HTML snippet that shows the backbone in 3Dmol.js (N, CA, C, O; Angstrom):
<script src="https://3Dmol.org/build/3Dmol-min.js"></script>
<div id="view" style="width:600px;height:400px;position:relative"></div>
<script>
const pdb = `
ATOM      1  N   MET A   1       0.823  -1.260  -0.024  1.00  0.00           N
ATOM      2  CA  MET A   1      -0.027  -0.058   0.141  1.00  0.00           C
ATOM      3  C   MET A   1       0.928   1.387   0.103  1.00  0.00           C
ATOM      4  O   MET A   1       0.651   2.317  -0.655  1.00  0.00           O
ATOM      5  N   ILE A   2       1.890   1.403   0.885  1.00  0.00           N
ATOM      6  CA  ILE A   2       2.892   2.505   1.118  1.00  0.00           C
ATOM      7  C   ILE A   2       3.643   2.655  -0.414  1.00  0.00           C
ATOM      8  O   ILE A   2       3.757   3.714  -1.033  1.00  0.00           O
ATOM      9  N   ALA A   3       3.981   1.713  -0.726  1.00  0.00           N
ATOM     10  CA  ALA A   3       5.046   1.333  -1.879  1.00  0.00           C
ATOM     11  C   ALA A   3       3.917   1.655  -2.908  1.00  0.00           C
ATOM     12  O   ALA A   3       4.391   2.471  -3.698  1.00  0.00           O
ATOM     13  N   ASN A   4       2.834   1.410  -3.183  1.00  0.00           N
ATOM     14  CA  ASN A   4       1.885   1.860  -3.936  1.00  0.00           C
ATOM     15  C   ASN A   4       1.891   3.674  -4.317  1.00  0.00           C
ATOM     16  O   ASN A   4       1.807   4.234  -5.410  1.00  0.00           O
ATOM     17  N   ALA A   5       1.977   4.041  -3.426  1.00  0.00           N
ATOM     18  CA  ALA A   5       1.703   5.313  -2.842  1.00  0.00           C
ATOM     19  C   ALA A   5       2.905   6.079  -3.284  1.00  0.00           C
ATOM     20  O   ALA A   5       2.780   6.941  -4.153  1.00  0.00           O
ATOM     21  N   LEU A   6       4.215   5.782  -2.667  1.00  0.00           N
ATOM     22  CA  LEU A   6       5.371   6.185  -2.884  1.00  0.00           C
ATOM     23  C   LEU A   6       5.726   6.181  -4.969  1.00  0.00           C
ATOM     24  O   LEU A   6       6.336   6.984  -5.675  1.00  0.00           O
ATOM     25  N   GLN A   7       5.084   5.043  -5.255  1.00  0.00           N
ATOM     26  CA  GLN A   7       4.992   4.714  -6.736  1.00  0.00           C
ATOM     27  C   GLN A   7       4.197   5.741  -7.531  1.00  0.00           C
ATOM     28  O   GLN A   7       4.757   6.024  -8.589  1.00  0.00           O
ATOM     29  N   ASP A   8       3.174   6.309  -7.341  1.00  0.00           N
ATOM     30  CA  ASP A   8       2.079   7.100  -7.780  1.00  0.00           C
ATOM     31  C   ASP A   8       2.668   8.629  -7.594  1.00  0.00           C
ATOM     32  O   ASP A   8       2.423   9.540  -8.384  1.00  0.00           O
ATOM     33  N   VAL A   9       3.475   8.754  -6.430  1.00  0.00           N
ATOM     34  CA  VAL A   9       4.113  10.266  -6.326  1.00  0.00           C
ATOM     35  C   VAL A   9       5.159  10.153  -7.580  1.00  0.00           C
ATOM     36  O   VAL A   9       5.041  10.871  -8.573  1.00  0.00           O
ATOM     37  N   SER A  10       6.081   9.284  -7.447  1.00  0.00           N
ATOM     38  CA  SER A  10       7.029   9.587  -8.275  1.00  0.00           C
ATOM     39  C   SER A  10       6.845   9.512  -9.422  1.00  0.00           C
ATOM     40  O   SER A  10       7.403  10.264 -10.221  1.00  0.00           O
ATOM     41  N   THR A  11       5.856   8.402  -9.825  1.00  0.00           N
ATOM     42  CA  THR A  11       5.432   8.871 -11.329  1.00  0.00           C
ATOM     43  C   THR A  11       4.713  10.416 -11.719  1.00  0.00           C
ATOM     44  O   THR A  11       4.801  11.058 -12.766  1.00  0.00           O
ATOM     45  N   SER A  12       4.227  10.625 -10.880  1.00  0.00           N
ATOM     46  CA  SER A  12       3.677  12.201 -11.033  1.00  0.00           C
ATOM     47  C   SER A  12       4.303  13.283 -10.882  1.00  0.00           C
ATOM     48  O   SER A  12       3.825  14.369 -11.210  1.00  0.00           O
ATOM     49  N   VAL A  13       5.633  13.107 -10.285  1.00  0.00           N
ATOM     50  CA  VAL A  13       6.775  14.223 -10.127  1.00  0.00           C
ATOM     51  C   VAL A  13       7.367  13.911 -11.192  1.00  0.00           C
ATOM     52  O   VAL A  13       7.964  14.900 -11.617  1.00  0.00           O
ATOM     53  N   ARG A  14       7.544  12.729 -12.052  1.00  0.00           N
ATOM     54  CA  ARG A  14       8.479  12.624 -13.232  1.00  0.00           C
ATOM     55  C   ARG A  14       7.393  13.402 -14.382  1.00  0.00           C
ATOM     56  O   ARG A  14       7.760  14.378 -15.036  1.00  0.00           O
ATOM     57  N   LYS A  15       6.169  12.865 -14.489  1.00  0.00           N
ATOM     58  CA  LYS A  15       5.618  13.580 -15.417  1.00  0.00           C
ATOM     59  C   LYS A  15       5.328  15.264 -15.254  1.00  0.00           C
ATOM     60  O   LYS A  15       4.990  15.954 -16.216  1.00  0.00           O
ATOM     61  N   LEU A  16       5.518  15.797 -13.884  1.00  0.00           N
ATOM     62  CA  LEU A  16       5.144  16.932 -13.906  1.00  0.00           C
ATOM     63  C   LEU A  16       6.834  17.717 -14.639  1.00  0.00           C
ATOM     64  O   LEU A  16       7.189  18.672 -15.329  1.00  0.00           O
ATOM     65  N   THR A  17       7.367  16.646 -13.976  1.00  0.00           N
ATOM     66  CA  THR A  17       9.086  17.512 -14.335  1.00  0.00           C
ATOM     67  C   THR A  17       9.309  17.311 -15.675  1.00  0.00           C
ATOM     68  O   THR A  17       9.758  18.322 -16.215  1.00  0.00           O
ATOM     69  N   LYS A  18       9.131  16.204 -16.537  1.00  0.00           N
ATOM     70  CA  LYS A  18       8.897  16.658 -18.209  1.00  0.00           C
ATOM     71  C   LYS A  18       7.842  17.671 -18.622  1.00  0.00           C
ATOM     72  O   LYS A  18       8.255  18.659 -19.229  1.00  0.00           O
ATOM     73  N   SER A  19       6.808  17.589 -18.430  1.00  0.00           N
ATOM     74  CA  SER A  19       5.832  18.506 -18.837  1.00  0.00           C
ATOM     75  C   SER A  19       6.441  20.249 -18.588  1.00  0.00           C
ATOM     76  O   SER A  19       6.446  21.225 -19.338  1.00  0.00           O
ATOM     77  N   THR A  20       6.851  20.067 -17.361  1.00  0.00           N
ATOM     78  CA  THR A  20       7.321  21.617 -16.997  1.00  0.00           C
ATOM     79  C   THR A  20       8.741  21.656 -17.998  1.00  0.00           C
ATOM     80  O   THR A  20       9.088  22.733 -18.482  1.00  0.00           O
ATOM     81  N   GLY A  21       9.412  20.575 -18.227  1.00  0.00           N
ATOM     82  CA  GLY A  21      11.107  20.862 -18.975  1.00  0.00           C
ATOM     83  C   GLY A  21      10.500  21.419 -20.440  1.00  0.00           C
ATOM     84  O   GLY A  21      11.018  22.235 -21.203  1.00  0.00           O
ATOM     85  N   LYS A  22       9.226  20.701 -20.573  1.00  0.00           N
ATOM     86  CA  LYS A  22       8.748  20.934 -22.172  1.00  0.00           C
ATOM     87  C   LYS A  22       8.701  22.584 -22.457  1.00  0.00           C
ATOM     88  O   LYS A  22       9.353  23.401 -23.108  1.00  0.00           O
ATOM     89  N   ALA A  23       7.558  22.575 -21.592  1.00  0.00           N
ATOM     90  CA  ALA A  23       6.901  24.068 -21.329  1.00  0.00           C
ATOM     91  C   ALA A  23       8.190  25.194 -21.545  1.00  0.00           C
ATOM     92  O   ALA A  23       8.306  25.953 -22.507  1.00  0.00           O
ATOM     93  N   ALA A  24       9.027  25.093 -20.489  1.00  0.00           N
ATOM     94  CA  ALA A  24      10.182  25.578 -20.386  1.00  0.00           C
ATOM     95  C   ALA A  24      10.739  26.027 -21.827  1.00  0.00           C
ATOM     96  O   ALA A  24      10.614  27.101 -22.415  1.00  0.00           O
ATOM     97  N   TRP A  25      11.393  24.850 -22.192  1.00  0.00           N
ATOM     98  CA  TRP A  25      11.951  24.395 -23.739  1.00  0.00           C
ATOM     99  C   TRP A  25      11.580  25.552 -24.647  1.00  0.00           C
ATOM    100  O   TRP A  25      12.341  26.424 -25.066  1.00  0.00           O
ATOM    101  N   ILE A  26       9.729  25.356 -24.978  1.00  0.00           N
ATOM    102  CA  ILE A  26       8.780  26.267 -25.769  1.00  0.00           C
ATOM    103  C   ILE A  26       8.881  27.519 -25.705  1.00  0.00           C
ATOM    104  O   ILE A  26       8.951  28.238 -26.702  1.00  0.00           O
ATOM    105  N   ALA A  27       8.898  27.905 -24.574  1.00  0.00           N
ATOM    106  CA  ALA A  27       9.156  29.340 -23.951  1.00  0.00           C
ATOM    107  C   ALA A  27      10.417  29.937 -24.372  1.00  0.00           C
ATOM    108  O   ALA A  27      10.413  31.003 -24.988  1.00  0.00           O
ATOM    109  N   GLY A  28      11.651  29.236 -24.040  1.00  0.00           N
ATOM    110  CA  GLY A  28      12.824  29.806 -24.191  1.00  0.00           C
ATOM    111  C   GLY A  28      13.325  30.031 -25.797  1.00  0.00           C
ATOM    112  O   GLY A  28      14.137  30.825 -26.272  1.00  0.00           O
ATOM    113  N   THR A  29      12.498  29.001 -26.411  1.00  0.00           N
ATOM    114  CA  THR A  29      12.844  28.958 -27.833  1.00  0.00           C
ATOM    115  C   THR A  29      11.921  29.934 -28.767  1.00  0.00           C
ATOM    116  O   THR A  29      12.138  30.337 -29.910  1.00  0.00           O
ATOM    117  N   ALA A  30      10.970  30.143 -28.012  1.00  0.00           N
ATOM    118  CA  ALA A  30      10.057  31.561 -28.523  1.00  0.00           C
ATOM    119  C   ALA A  30      10.605  32.663 -28.280  1.00  0.00           C
ATOM    120  O   ALA A  30      10.567  33.525 -29.158  1.00  0.00           O
ATOM    121  N   PHE A  31      11.157  32.890 -27.225  1.00  0.00           N
ATOM    122  CA  PHE A  31      11.841  34.034 -26.797  1.00  0.00           C
ATOM    123  C   PHE A  31      12.947  34.450 -27.896  1.00  0.00           C
ATOM    124  O   PHE A  31      12.969  35.518 -28.506  1.00  0.00           O
ATOM    125  N   LEU A  32      13.831  33.414 -28.016  1.00  0.00           N
ATOM    126  CA  LEU A  32      14.641  33.635 -28.830  1.00  0.00           C
ATOM    127  C   LEU A  32      14.376  33.655 -30.251  1.00  0.00           C
ATOM    128  O   LEU A  32      15.212  34.245 -30.935  1.00  0.00           O
ATOM    129  N   VAL A  33      13.201  33.033 -30.947  1.00  0.00           N
ATOM    130  CA  VAL A  33      13.042  33.352 -32.193  1.00  0.00           C
ATOM    131  C   VAL A  33      12.236  34.905 -31.961  1.00  0.00           C
ATOM    132  O   VAL A  33      12.661  35.738 -32.761  1.00  0.00           O
ATOM    133  N   LEU A  34      11.612  35.212 -31.414  1.00  0.00           N
ATOM    134  CA  LEU A  34      10.717  36.360 -31.621  1.00  0.00           C
ATOM    135  C   LEU A  34      11.136  37.469 -30.771  1.00  0.00           C
ATOM    136  O   LEU A  34      11.401  38.508 -31.377  1.00  0.00           O
ATOM    137  N   ILE A  35      11.261  37.480 -29.433  1.00  0.00           N
ATOM    138  CA  ILE A  35      12.006  38.876 -28.635  1.00  0.00           C
ATOM    139  C   ILE A  35      13.247  39.188 -29.417  1.00  0.00           C
ATOM    140  O   ILE A  35      13.335  40.231 -30.065  1.00  0.00           O
ATOM    141  N   VAL A  36      14.271  38.236 -29.362  1.00  0.00           N
ATOM    142  CA  VAL A  36      15.782  38.796 -29.652  1.00  0.00           C
ATOM    143  C   VAL A  36      15.868  39.378 -30.704  1.00  0.00           C
ATOM    144  O   VAL A  36      16.735  40.239 -30.850  1.00  0.00           O
ATOM    145  N   PRO A  37      15.094  39.096 -31.587  1.00  0.00           N
ATOM    146  CA  PRO A  37      15.426  39.995 -33.008  1.00  0.00           C
ATOM    147  C   PRO A  37      14.727  41.278 -33.081  1.00  0.00           C
ATOM    148  O   PRO A  37      15.118  42.121 -33.889  1.00  0.00           O
ATOM    149  N   LEU A  38      13.575  41.542 -32.195  1.00  0.00           N
ATOM    150  CA  LEU A  38      12.764  42.583 -31.860  1.00  0.00           C
ATOM    151  C   LEU A  38      13.778  43.468 -31.307  1.00  0.00           C
ATOM    152  O   LEU A  38      14.170  44.404 -32.003  1.00  0.00           O
ATOM    153  N   ILE A  39      14.412  43.225 -29.744  1.00  0.00           N
ATOM    154  CA  ILE A  39      15.093  44.103 -29.362  1.00  0.00           C
ATOM    155  C   ILE A  39      16.240  44.373 -30.075  1.00  0.00           C
ATOM    156  O   ILE A  39      16.717  45.499 -29.934  1.00  0.00           O
ATOM    157  N   ILE A  40      16.867  43.485 -30.913  1.00  0.00           N
ATOM    158  CA  ILE A  40      17.896  44.032 -31.886  1.00  0.00           C
ATOM    159  C   ILE A  40      17.569  45.027 -32.720  1.00  0.00           C
ATOM    160  O   ILE A  40      18.433  45.879 -32.927  1.00  0.00           O
ATOM    161  N   GLU A  41      16.688  45.109 -33.168  1.00  0.00           N
ATOM    162  CA  GLU A  41      16.083  46.050 -34.298  1.00  0.00           C
ATOM    163  C   GLU A  41      15.708  47.147 -33.654  1.00  0.00           C
ATOM    164  O   GLU A  41      15.920  48.182 -34.285  1.00  0.00           O
ATOM    165  N   MET A  42      15.112  47.295 -32.371  1.00  0.00           N
ATOM    166  CA  MET A  42      14.926  48.451 -31.428  1.00  0.00           C
ATOM    167  C   MET A  42      16.384  49.274 -31.757  1.00  0.00           C
ATOM    168  O   MET A  42      16.574  50.316 -32.385  1.00  0.00           O
ATOM    169  N   ASP A  43      17.283  48.401 -31.098  1.00  0.00           N
ATOM    170  CA  ASP A  43      18.707  49.027 -30.401  1.00  0.00           C
ATOM    171  C   ASP A  43      19.093  49.572 -32.028  1.00  0.00           C
ATOM    172  O   ASP A  43      20.017  50.378 -32.134  1.00  0.00           O
ATOM    173  N   ARG A  44      18.614  49.268 -32.849  1.00  0.00           N
ATOM    174  CA  ARG A  44      19.676  49.636 -34.436  1.00  0.00           C
ATOM    175  C   ARG A  44      18.753  50.813 -34.525  1.00  0.00           C
ATOM    176  O   ARG A  44      19.351  51.887 -34.581  1.00  0.00           O
ATOM    177  N   GLU A  45      17.348  50.886 -34.553  1.00  0.00           N
ATOM    178  CA  GLU A  45      16.796  52.185 -34.755  1.00  0.00           C
ATOM    179  C   GLU A  45      17.216  53.120 -33.728  1.00  0.00           C
ATOM    180  O   GLU A  45      17.387  54.297 -34.045  1.00  0.00           O
ATOM    181  N   GLN A  46      17.384  52.774 -32.653  1.00  0.00           N
ATOM    182  CA  GLN A  46      17.586  53.891 -32.040  1.00  0.00           C
ATOM    183  C   GLN A  46      19.066  54.396 -32.158  1.00  0.00           C
ATOM    184  O   GLN A  46      19.453  55.518 -31.831  1.00  0.00           O
ATOM    185  N   GLN A  47      19.814  53.405 -32.667  1.00  0.00           N
ATOM    186  CA  GLN A  47      21.277  53.880 -33.327  1.00  0.00           C
ATOM    187  C   GLN A  47      21.372  54.376 -34.048  1.00  0.00           C
ATOM    188  O   GLN A  47      22.457  54.879 -34.342  1.00  0.00           O
ATOM    189  N   ALA A  48      19.989  54.570 -34.959  1.00  0.00           N
ATOM    190  CA  ALA A  48      19.980  55.138 -36.290  1.00  0.00           C
ATOM    191  C   ALA A  48      19.301  56.756 -36.006  1.00  0.00           C
ATOM    192  O   ALA A  48      19.512  57.809 -36.606  1.00  0.00           O
ATOM    193  N   VAL A  49      18.461  56.464 -34.901  1.00  0.00           N
ATOM    194  CA  VAL A  49      17.841  58.104 -34.589  1.00  0.00           C
ATOM    195  C   VAL A  49      19.206  59.097 -34.129  1.00  0.00           C
ATOM    196  O   VAL A  49      19.578  60.206 -34.510  1.00  0.00           O
ATOM    197  N   ASP A  50      19.742  58.117 -33.121  1.00  0.00           N
ATOM    198  CA  ASP A  50      20.923  59.068 -32.485  1.00  0.00           C
ATOM    199  C   ASP A  50      21.789  59.562 -33.616  1.00  0.00           C
ATOM    200  O   ASP A  50      21.972  60.773 -33.740  1.00  0.00           O
ATOM    201  N   PHE A  51      22.255  58.822 -34.327  1.00  0.00           N
ATOM    202  CA  PHE A  51      23.249  59.131 -35.768  1.00  0.00           C
ATOM    203  C   PHE A  51      22.730  60.442 -36.028  1.00  0.00           C
ATOM    204  O   PHE A  51      23.290  61.521 -35.835  1.00  0.00           O
ATOM    205  N   GLU A  52      20.979  60.087 -36.739  1.00  0.00           N
ATOM    206  CA  GLU A  52      20.498  61.654 -37.342  1.00  0.00           C
ATOM    207  C   GLU A  52      20.550  62.624 -36.281  1.00  0.00           C
ATOM    208  O   GLU A  52      20.928  63.741 -36.636  1.00  0.00           O
ATOM    209  N   ASN A  53      20.249  62.466 -35.004  1.00  0.00           N
ATOM    210  CA  ASN A  53      20.415  63.522 -34.223  1.00  0.00           C
ATOM    211  C   ASN A  53      21.753  64.615 -34.228  1.00  0.00           C
ATOM    212  O   ASN A  53      21.814  65.836 -34.088  1.00  0.00           O
ATOM    213  N   GLN A  54      22.890  63.445 -34.482  1.00  0.00           N
ATOM    214  CA  GLN A  54      23.849  64.211 -34.241  1.00  0.00           C
ATOM    215  C   GLN A  54      24.432  64.839 -35.658  1.00  0.00           C
ATOM    216  O   GLN A  54      25.343  65.666 -35.683  1.00  0.00           O
ATOM    217  N   GLN A  55      23.851  64.385 -36.684  1.00  0.00           N
ATOM    218  CA  GLN A  55      24.278  64.877 -38.169  1.00  0.00           C
ATOM    219  C   GLN A  55      23.564  66.307 -38.083  1.00  0.00           C
ATOM    220  O   GLN A  55      24.158  67.337 -38.399  1.00  0.00           O
ATOM    221  N   MET A  56      22.365  66.290 -37.671  1.00  0.00           N
ATOM    222  CA  MET A  56      21.461  67.356 -37.494  1.00  0.00           C
ATOM    223  C   MET A  56      22.269  68.666 -36.420  1.00  0.00           C
ATOM    224  O   MET A  56      22.111  69.885 -36.355  1.00  0.00           O
ATOM    225  N   ASN A  57      22.869  68.015 -35.926  1.00  0.00           N
ATOM    226  CA  ASN A  57      23.215  68.910 -34.533  1.00  0.00           C
ATOM    227  C   ASN A  57      24.465  69.821 -35.522  1.00  0.00           C
ATOM    228  O   ASN A  57      24.411  71.043 -35.663  1.00  0.00           O
ATOM    229  N   ALA A  58      25.485  68.992 -36.100  1.00  0.00           N
ATOM    230  CA  ALA A  58      26.432  68.881 -36.705  1.00  0.00           C
ATOM    231  C   ALA A  58      26.187  69.944 -37.878  1.00  0.00           C
ATOM    232  O   ALA A  58      26.842  70.978 -38.015  1.00  0.00           O
ATOM    233  N   LEU A  59      25.175  69.535 -38.672  1.00  0.00           N
ATOM    234  CA  LEU A  59      24.853  70.734 -39.574  1.00  0.00           C
ATOM    235  C   LEU A  59      24.358  72.204 -39.494  1.00  0.00           C
ATOM    236  O   LEU A  59      24.630  73.115 -40.275  1.00  0.00           O
ATOM    237  N   THR A  60      23.447  72.252 -38.206  1.00  0.00           N
ATOM    238  CA  THR A  60      23.066  73.447 -37.885  1.00  0.00           C
ATOM    239  C   THR A  60      23.370  73.906 -36.639  1.00  0.00           C
ATOM    240  O   THR A  60      22.516  74.622 -36.116  1.00  0.00           O
ATOM    241  N   GLY A  61      24.809  73.576 -35.760  1.00  0.00           N
ATOM    242  CA  GLY A  61      25.638  74.041 -34.956  1.00  0.00           C
ATOM    243  C   GLY A  61      25.176  74.015 -33.826  1.00  0.00           C
ATOM    244  O   GLY A  61      25.770  74.614 -32.929  1.00  0.00           O
ATOM    245  N   SER A  62      23.590  73.074 -33.481  1.00  0.00           N
ATOM    246  CA  SER A  62      23.331  73.287 -32.064  1.00  0.00           C
ATOM    247  C   SER A  62      23.927  72.157 -31.363  1.00  0.00           C
ATOM    248  O   SER A  62      24.462  71.210 -31.940  1.00  0.00           O
ATOM    249  N   SER A  63      23.800  72.311 -29.871  1.00  0.00           N
ATOM    250  CA  SER A  63      24.464  71.584 -29.041  1.00  0.00           C
ATOM    251  C   SER A  63      23.388  70.502 -28.623  1.00  0.00           C
ATOM    252  O   SER A  63      22.207  70.731 -28.885  1.00  0.00           O
ATOM    253  N   THR A  64      23.713  69.456 -28.051  1.00  0.00           N
ATOM    254  CA  THR A  64      22.804  68.416 -27.634  1.00  0.00           C
ATOM    255  C   THR A  64      22.299  68.805 -25.884  1.00  0.00           C
ATOM    256  O   THR A  64      21.804  67.949 -25.152  1.00  0.00           O
ATOM    257  N   SER A  65      22.521  70.081 -25.503  1.00  0.00           N
ATOM    258  CA  SER A  65      22.606  70.113 -23.899  1.00  0.00           C
ATOM    259  C   SER A  65      20.914  71.195 -24.025  1.00  0.00           C
ATOM    260  O   SER A  65      20.213  71.419 -23.038  1.00  0.00           O
ATOM    261  N   ASP A  66      20.662  71.594 -25.141  1.00  0.00           N
ATOM    262  CA  ASP A  66      19.514  72.279 -25.013  1.00  0.00           C
ATOM    263  C   ASP A  66      18.169  71.642 -25.583  1.00  0.00           C
ATOM    264  O   ASP A  66      17.131  72.264 -25.810  1.00  0.00           O
ATOM    265  N   GLY A  67      18.382  70.338 -25.761  1.00  0.00           N
ATOM    266  CA  GLY A  67      17.262  69.400 -26.145  1.00  0.00           C
ATOM    267  C   GLY A  67      16.645  69.225 -27.711  1.00  0.00           C
ATOM    268  O   GLY A  67      15.801  68.533 -28.280  1.00  0.00           O
ATOM    269  N   GLY A  68      17.569  70.251 -28.028  1.00  0.00           N
ATOM    270  CA  GLY A  68      17.114  70.227 -29.548  1.00  0.00           C
ATOM    271  C   GLY A  68      16.301  71.370 -29.687  1.00  0.00           C
ATOM    272  O   GLY A  68      15.360  71.066 -30.420  1.00  0.00           O
ATOM    273  N   ALA A  69      16.256  72.084 -29.465  1.00  0.00           N
ATOM    274  CA  ALA A  69      14.990  73.130 -29.036  1.00  0.00           C
ATOM    275  C   ALA A  69      15.198  74.574 -29.993  1.00  0.00           C
ATOM    276  O   ALA A  69      14.423  75.271 -30.648  1.00  0.00           O
ATOM    277  N   GLY A  70      16.952  74.628 -29.643  1.00  0.00           N
ATOM    278  CA  GLY A  70      17.479  75.750 -30.542  1.00  0.00           C
ATOM    279  C   GLY A  70      17.726  76.772 -29.992  1.00  0.00           C
ATOM    280  O   GLY A  70      17.640  76.421 -28.815  1.00  0.00           O
ATOM    281  N   SER A  71      18.008  77.933 -29.982  1.00  0.00           N
ATOM    282  CA  SER A  71      18.116  79.502 -29.099  1.00  0.00           C
ATOM    283  C   SER A  71      16.835  80.410 -30.008  1.00  0.00           C
ATOM    284  O   SER A  71      16.722  80.648 -31.211  1.00  0.00           O
ATOM    285  N   ALA A  72      15.776  80.849 -28.542  1.00  0.00           N
ATOM    286  CA  ALA A  72      14.799  81.230 -29.478  1.00  0.00           C
ATOM    287  C   ALA A  72      15.387  83.170 -29.508  1.00  0.00           C
ATOM    288  O   ALA A  72      14.803  83.981 -30.227  1.00  0.00           O
TER     289      ALA A  72
END
`;
const viewer = $3Dmol.createViewer("view");
viewer.addModel(pdb, "pdb");
viewer.setStyle({}, {cartoon: {color: "spectrum"}});
viewer.zoomTo();
viewer.render();
</script>
């Protein structure tokens, strides 16, 4: 009786561990495939915006300390 209960608990724990591992694999893979490229693209876009702002400031002679508002 106790042996059967321990065997049932052991089987349940194995199944839970296996299904948790599968879920973690799916979540990790989805993160790598979907989210990481998005993060990389957002970083590239921010770098492009920063570069454009630097070029604009170089052409207009304004500094970044005034927030790009220019002098009135």
